[in-house]
N, C-alpha and C positions, 0 to 999 in steps of 0.2 A: 505121355501125361498130356491130360486139359487145361488150359490153363484160360478156357471161355471165364468170363466172369458168371457169379453166378446172380440169376435172374431176381427179383424184388416177388417176396411173399405177403405173405398175411398170418396171423397169429390170431384163433380166438384166445379172447381172455380169459381165466372161470371169476364165474360170476360175484365171487370174493372184493375181487379186485376192481371191479368196477368204479370206477370214481363217484363220487357222494356226492350229492345237491350241497351247497352253502349252505352251514347252519346261520340259525337268524341269529344275532347277536339279545342274552338277557336282559331281556328292562331289568333298571334299577328298582329295588324292593327294599322294604322297609324292615328290622327288627324285630321279631315279635319282643325278644326280651332282652334288659340295659344288660350295658356295658360295664361286665368286673373289671373294676384300679386292682393289679394288684400294688397293696403298698410298699412304698422303699426298702421297710424292714424283712420281706422278705423276698424284696427283686434278689437273684445273685445275678447278676450284671452290674450290679451300683453296693454291693454289700461291703461295708468296709470290715479292714485287716479282723478288728474284734468280731463282728461279727461270725467268720470264719466258724465254722467246729472242729476245725483237728488245728486251730488256736489256739483253743481253750482246753489244755489237759484237763482228765481228770486229778480229782486228789490223791496221795499217795499216800497208803498206810502200810504199817508195815507185815511180815506175812506172819500169821501165826505160828507161834510155836510149840510145837507137837513130838511125840514120841513118837519117833516106828522106826521100823523094822532096819531100815538102814544105817540111822545113828545107833540101835542098836549094834549091829554088822561092826561099826567103826569103832566102838566104846571096847568090843570081846577084842579086837584085833588092837589095838592101843593095851591093854592090857596085856598079849598076848610078848606085845615087842619090849614095851617095858621090862617086863619079867627077864626076858633074852637077856636082853641090857646088862637087865644088873645081875645073869649069871655069867655074860663077861668080863664084868671091871672084878663081883668077883674069882673068879680064876685069874687071871691079868694081874690084879696083887698078889697072891697066892704063893704064882710062880715066881713075877719081884722078890717077894719076898725067900723062895728059894733058893735066889739067884745073888741076892746081898739085902742085908736091912733098909740101907741107907735107901733102895730103888721102894720098896713096897711102902716106907712112910709118907715118898714123894710120891706113888701114885695116888696112896692115901688123902692127903692134902691135895691131889688133884684134884679127884671125887669130891671130895668135901667144898671146893671153890664149887667142882661146878655145879651140881645138887647146889648151893644154896644162888647164885645165877638163874636157875632151873627157876627155882621156887618164888624169888623177884619176880622175873616173868611172866609169871602166871598169875602173881598177886596185881600187878599194876592189869594185863589183860582183866582178870577181874573185875576190878575198879572202874577198865572204861566201859564195859559191859554194862557196872551197875551206872554208871551214867545215862550210857544211851536208855536204860530204859526205867530209869529214875526223869526225865525227860517225858517218854510215853506214857509213865504214871502221869507226871506232872499236866499233861496237856488232857488224860482222861477227864481227872480231878474240873480240870479247868471246866469244859463241859459241862459237867455235874455241880459247879456252885454257880455260874451262869445261870440254872436252872433254881436253884434252890430261894427260899422266901427269907433263908434265916441270914444277917450281914456279919453275924461271927463269919463261917464259911468264904464269903468272900473277902473278908479281910488275910484270912490264913491262907487263899489262894496266892495273892498278892504277897504276903510276907515270905513267900516260898520265893516269888518269881522276881522280889526282888533279893533272897541270896543266892540263886543260881547266877544273877547278872551282876553282881557287887562289887567282882574285877575285873567288866568294862569298861572302858573309860568314856565309850559314847552313851550312856545311859544314866553319867551323876545326876547330870538335868532332867531327867525322870525322876530319879531318885527324889530327888529333895524335893520336886515337884508334887510326885504323893506322900511325901513325909507332909508339906504345908496343910492337904487338904485331907489328910486323917482325923475324923469324926466329924468330914463334912457330909460325906456321901454314905447314906444310909441303903443305900440296895443292891445289891451281889453283883447284881447284871450292868449296873454302870460306874460300879466298882473296877469291875473285868473291864469293862470298856476301855476308861480311863486308861489303866495300871497297859494295856497293850498298845495306848496311841502312847502314850509317853515312855514303854520300856522297847518295847519293839520297832519304832516306829525306824528309832537311827539303826538298828542292827538291819531291819528290812533294807532300809537303803544302802546299808555296804554289802551283804548281802546282794542286792539287783549288780551291783558295781565286781564283786568278785565273780558273778554268771559271768557278765558280760567280756569284761578281760580275756574270761577262758573260750570262750562264742569265736572274740575278732581274732585270737592267738591258734583258732583250731581253727576257723574262717582263712583266716590266709597261710600258713601250714601245707593244711589241703588243697590248697589253690595251688600253690606253685609245686609241691612237691612230684618229684615222676613216678615214684613207685605205690601202688597201691597197701600195701605191706607197711607201708609208713604213713599213709593216712589211718590205719588204723591201729599200729604201737600210739603213735600222738596221741588220736582221741581218746584212748581206754589212760594213757600217763596223766593227761593234760584234765582227763573225767576224774578222773582215782585223785587228784590235787585237789580239786575248785570240790568233791565233797567231803575231803578233810575240813580245809579250810571254812567253808558252811557250819557242819557238824562243831568243831572249836569256835567261833563267833556263837552260835547260839549257847553254849555251855556244854555240849555234850565229853569232846575233848579223849573218842575213843581211841584204842592198842588197835591191834592189829587183828587182830581178831575181831574187837569192835568194825574197825571199815572194809573187813571183809565182809560181815553182815548187812552193813548197811549198804555196800556194792551190791549185793545181793536182792537186796531188797529196792534198791531201784532198779533192776536188769527185772527184778519182776515183776516189777510195774508197769514198764515200760512192753514187758512182753506181753502181760495179760489186753492194755491197754491199745498195743500196737507203736509205730515210732510214726514221725510226721507225718510221713506216707507221701511228701512234696508231689507231686504230680505237677504236669506240667501244667497243667490248669487253673492245682493250685499256686506256682512259680507266678504265671500271668496274672494269674487276680491278685496274690501281694507283690511282685516287680513291676505290676503293668506290660505290654504287652511291647511295648515299643523299646520301654529298657529288658527284656526279657528277650524279645530277637537280638539283640544287640551282647547280649555274654556271652561270652568265651565258655565249652561246657566245664571246662575247670573251674572261672570262677562261678558259676553255678553249680559245683560241686561244692566248693567253697560253704558256699551263702547256707546248702541245706543242710553240712557238717554243723557250721555255727548253728545252726537254728533248736539242731539235737542237744546240744552240748546243754543250750541252750534248756530245752525240754528237762535234761539229768541234773541243772541246776534247780529246775522249779521240784521237782521230785526230793528231791536232795534238802531242798525248804520243806516243802510238806512233813519230811521223816523227822528234821532236825527240832524243828521250831518247838519250845514247849507251849506256845497257843495257839489253838486254831484260829483261820483268819477268817474275823467276826464284826469288828471296829472299822479293820483296814483292810482294803482291798487285794486280793491274791492274784499276785498277779500273771503275765500272759505269755504265753514266746510273741502274741502281736504288739510287747509290749518294751522288747529288743530289734525287730524288726527294722525300725525307721534310724538304728545305730549301726544295724549291720550289711544294710542297705538300704542308703540316703535317698534310692530312686523312689523309693514305697512310702520315703515319709513323707517326699514332695508333693506323690502322689493323693497316698490322706488329705496332706495339707489347701491342694486342693476341691 
């Protein structure tokens, strides 16, 4: 084994690895074009929550009602089930009569009570569906009457609105105000705008309070619940309660089928327009970089779920309100951020 140290030797370097001479520094020069400043309203780093597009959801509209193959199939299947149930009840009553007459009469009485109760339920559901349809028809007529030059069209629409909200004590002052100014306003558009301010403003404030209360409860429960399944179940439960309360507030009072239709319209609107999509960047813009970095994961999820509930409530307002937003400002998700996350409100004030 050779233990002698290796003698130093020289190695040639490639041409591209040769040391380059130092570059001379660039001399300062003037720019030919003028510097363009970005307006504050278009700067995404200083935009407020009202300027964020994700916080201004589009207006929700009911889905068009049309005859589809699925509805035809469900109707035919329901008819077959009804006929089968009727034949089963008829055979049961005949068998009971063959055993004892009093059993047959008892079965007939029970069947008659069941049929009457079923008819009452169907009638109640039809009345609830008709109320929802009347609200949508009234909203369409309001939009048309606002463009009409005939004063009688505006007065007729206002009379229908007063009749719809006559049972609401929040609108008593507005109804008295409209009665005092009856005949003083000739223009239909101005009369409808006055009716919206006087009749819808107190109902809108109460609807906002209902939505905010539901959003806060969802935010707290989903922040402390240990399971995701519990979060989903409570969000569905609280959203259904909120949608029903908003519908009853504006005079809709839907039944069970009407409630399912309302929830389907809200879900369809959210599916088409997308949910809030609260990514990390939007959370930091809304809550502030410092606050977002200090929030725990569960608390951040609670805030996001609360904002999603607020968006569901805004969609319910669009569907249940008997007048489109014209004279009054339509609420947005930014109106609820300050209450769900106080840090965002302080950030906006500064």
